[in-house]
N, C-alpha and C positions, 0 to 999 in steps of 0.2 A: 503496499500499500504505499502508496507518496506522501508524502504530508508538506503542505506548505508552511511558509512565515508570507508574516505582510512586513512588505519592503517595503513605503512606494515611492515612485523615484530612481528602484535599483534600474540598471542596466535589461536587466533578462527581466522585470516583472510584469503580471498580465494585466486586463484593465482592472483585474480589480487590485491591484497592488500589490497579488501574491506574488512569491518564487518556490519554485520546489528546495527546501531545503540543501539536497545531497548538491547543489548546482550552487548554490551562494557561497559564497569568500566574502566571506567580515574584512575588510577594509580594517577598521575602527584600529586593529593592531597593528598591523601592517604582516611582516615574516620575522617580526620577533616575536621574540617574549616579554611576559611580562613582571619586570624586575624590580622589591620592593630594596627600597634601600634606605641605611643605615643611619641619611643623616637626616635630621630635620633643622628648623630654624631652633634660633639660642633658648631654650627654656633652662629656668632654675627649680632647680632639687629643693624642694619644702622643708625634708629635713637638713642636709647639708649648707643652702641655700648657696653651694657651686653650679654657678650654665654651666648644659653641656650641648652640646650639636651632634651628640652620636645620640642614641638609640640603644646601643645596647653599653654605654658607658650608665651612663642616666639609669637604669637596669641596675648593674651592676653596682650603682653605688643607696641606690632604693635595695637590695638585701642586706648588701655593708653595713646600715644602719637600721634596719633589723626589721622594715617594712614591708609589706604585702602590695602590690602593684592589681589594684583593682582589675580586674574579669578578666586573668590570665589565669591565679593562682584557683586552685578546685577541689588540694589536692580534702583542708578543712570540712568542706561541706557533703568531701564524700564516707565520711565517722561516720557512722552512729549514733546518737548522743546515748547514752549513758540515761535508763528509766528509772528514777527514784520510787520506790513505792514509798507510800504516807504509809506511817502506823494504825493500829487500830484505834487507835486514843484521836489520831489526828484527821484519820475522815471519821470518830464518830460526831467529833470541834467543830466538820467541815461540813456536815451534814443540817448538826444541830443548829451551823450559820446558815443555810439555804434555806431553811423551814422555816423559821423567823423572817428573812429576808422575803420571802414571797405570805406568809402570814399579815404583813407587814403592809401591802403592794394594793 
């Protein structure tokens, strides 16, 4: 089965702007691969106060100062939480509080 994509204005497009996906060559990226650079605008590190133009150096400073780069570290979220079982007395106390609260409503 042929798959078409919507590309109005493309030289191979039909009257509806549809192009056969197998024949389509995406010219947005040219012949090269997409490369993520290590350089960035000078950014001040909040823990150390130093300015960095390298992403890797910024991350090294983050780890060295004991901080966590939000969005990249998920290890702490994958650990199961330790459940704390309340004692029999605590359960009774909480139930009494809940009953009193509902009676006052």
